C-alpha positions in Angstrom: 9.0 15.4 1.7 9.7 15.6 -2.0 9.3 12.5 -4.2 9.8 12.5 -8.0 7.8 10.3 -10.4 9.6 7.1 -11.4 9.0 5.0 -14.5 9.4 1.2 -14.0 9.0 -1.7 -16.3 7.2 -4.7 -14.7 7.8 -8.4 -15.6 5.4 -8.4 -18.6 7.2 -5.4 -20.1 4.5 -2.8 -19.2 5.9 0.6 -18.3 4.2 2.2 -15.4 4.8 5.5 -13.6 5.0 5.5 -9.8 4.5 8.9 -8.2 2.9 10.6 -5.2 -0.8 11.2 -5.3 -1.7 14.8 -6.5 -4.6 17.1 -6.0 -5.7 16.4 -9.6 -6.0 12.6 -9.1 -9.4 12.6 -7.5 -11.5 11.3 -10.4 -8.9 8.8 -11.5 -8.5 7.4 -8.0 -12.3 7.1 -7.5 -12.5 5.2 -10.9 -9.7 2.9 -9.8 -11.3 2.0 -6.5 -14.7 1.5 -8.1 -13.1 -1.1 -10.3 -11.4 -3.0 -7.5 -13.3 -6.0 -6.2 -14.6 -5.6 -2.6 -12.4 -8.5 -1.4 -9.3 -6.4 -2.4 -10.4 -3.3 -0.5 -12.1 -4.8 2.5 -9.1 -4.0 4.8 -9.2 -0.3 3.9 -10.7 1.8 6.7 -12.8 4.1 4.5 -15.4 3.3 1.8 -13.2 4.3 -1.1 -16.0 4.0 -3.6 -17.6 7.2 -2.2 -16.6 10.4 -3.9 -16.7 12.4 -0.6 -14.1 10.1 0.9 -11.7 10.6 -2.1 -12.4 14.3 -2.1 -11.5 14.4 1.6 -8.2 12.5 0.9 -7.3 15.0 -1.8 -8.3 18.1 0.2 -6.3 16.9 3.3 -3.1 15.8 1.5 -0.3 16.0 3.9 2.7 13.8 3.2 4.0 14.2 6.7 0.9 12.4 8.0 0.0 10.0 5.2 2.2 9.4 2.1 0.1 8.1 -0.8 1.8 6.7 -3.9 0.0 5.7 -7.1 0.9 3.6 -10.1 -0.3 5.1 -13.4 -0.4 4.1 -17.0 -2.0 6.2 -19.7 -3.6 8.5 -17.1 -5.3 5.5 -15.4 -4.4 4.5 -11.8 -3.5 0.9 -11.5 -2.4 0.8 -7.9 -2.5 2.8 -4.7 -0.3 2.4 -1.6 -0.2 4.5 1.5 2.2 4.9 4.4 0.5 6.3 7.6 2.9 7.9 10.0 2.3 7.9 13.7 1.8 11.2 15.5 2.2 9.8 19.0 5.7 10.3 20.5 5.9 6.8 21.8 5.1 5.4 18.3 7.0 7.8 16.0 9.3 4.9 15.0 6.3 3.0 13.5 4.1 3.4 10.4 1.2 1.5 8.8 1.2 0.4 5.2 -1.7 -0.3 2.9 -1.6 -1.4 -0.7 -4.2 -2.1 -3.4 -3.3 -3.1 -7.0 -5.7 -3.8 -9.9 -6.3 -7.5 -10.3 -4.7 -7.5 -13.8 -1.4 -6.2 -12.4 -1.2 -8.4 -9.3 1.6 -11.0 -9.0 3.8 -8.9 -11.3 5.7 -7.0 -8.7 3.8 -3.7 -8.9 2.7 -3.9 -5.3 6.2 -4.6 -4.3 7.5 -1.6 -6.4 4.9 0.7 -4.7 5.8 -0.5 -1.3 9.5 -0.1 -2.1 9.0 3.7 -2.5 7.2 3.9 0.8 9.9 2.0 2.6 12.4 4.4 1.2 10.4 7.3 2.6 10.0 5.5 5.9 13.8 5.2 6.2 14.1 8.9 5.5 11.8 9.7 8.4 13.6 7.3 10.8 10.7 4.8 10.8 12.1 1.4 12.0 9.0 -0.7 12.0 6.0 -1.0 9.5 2.8 -2.8 10.3 0.0 -4.1 8.2 -3.5 -5.0 9.4 -5.9 -7.5 7.8 -8.7 -9.9 8.4 -8.1 -13.5 9.2 -9.8 -14.5 6.0 -7.4 -12.6 3.8 -5.0 -15.4 3.3 -3.5 -14.2 0.1 -2.7 -10.8 1.6 -1.1 -12.5 4.6 1.0 -14.6 2.2 2.0 -11.5 0.2 3.2 -9.7 3.3 5.0 -12.8 4.5 7.0 -12.8 1.3 8.1 -9.3 2.1 9.3 -10.5 5.5 6.3 -9.5 7.6 5.6 -11.7 10.6 2.3 -12.1 12.5 2.7 -10.3 15.8 -0.9 -10.6 17.1 -4.4 -11.9 16.4 -7.3 -10.1 18.0 -10.4 -12.3 18.3 -13.7 -11.0 16.9 -12.1 -7.5 16.4 -13.7 -6.9 12.9 -17.1 -7.2 11.4 -17.6 -7.7 7.6 -20.4 -6.2 5.5 -22.7 -9.2 6.3 -22.2 -8.7 10.1 -19.9 -11.7 10.5 -17.1 -11.3 13.1 -13.5 -11.8 12.1 -10.1 -11.8 13.8 -7.7 -8.9 13.1 -4.2 -10.0 12.1 -1.4 -7.6 12.9 1.8 -8.1 10.9 5.0 -6.2 11.5 8.3 -5.9 9.7 11.6 -4.2 10.5 12.3 -1.6 7.8 15.9 -2.6 7.2 15.1 -6.3 6.8 12.1 -5.4 4.6 14.3 -3.3 2.3 16.6 -6.2 1.6 13.7 -8.6 1.1 12.1 -6.2 -1.5 15.4 -5.8 -3.4 15.4 -9.6 -3.7 11.8 -9.7 -4.8 12.2 -6.9 -7.4 15.2 -8.8 -8.9 13.0 -12.0 -9.0 10.2 -10.1 -10.7 12.6 -8.4 -13.2 11.3 -5.0 -12.3 13.4 -2.3 -14.0 13.7 1.4 -13.2 13.8 3.3 -16.4 16.2 6.2 -16.8 
């Protein structure tokens, strides 16, 4: 899968490059995740503040399994979004999406712009449904995904344990790719996101 870098201008006028993660991005990605508050990365399945985790991601880059996109400005990564494709025949039509954006750039459409690139890639691979998982306490994340047209499909009781040993419910949200595409077009228009030539 070939994806070219794209320069966008978010609502506050900042120009940001959105592009696939590259093998040279290890140090910048580690620095980004180290700066992200724990509440914003709690739903990620790996401890992304550990160098060995980022090194493994970089070493095992395979866009047919996981498509990672980053948002970059002045060589600093400001956001990371990944689309995880299913390898099981009975779930080839589904993928999982994860997105983390630096606090300074949240609520400006950057996360939506990152996810837009992933949805486009999902369509190219005939993915028809995208899911997102989160803790029951992550109300703002649930609201953000709802704005993109995701709906809560299931809630699994006591399925997760936080760093303090407290049990939480797992919220599973799902969206139809074609419906999501239209919703994101509306949101990008609302946020005045521009793609630069």
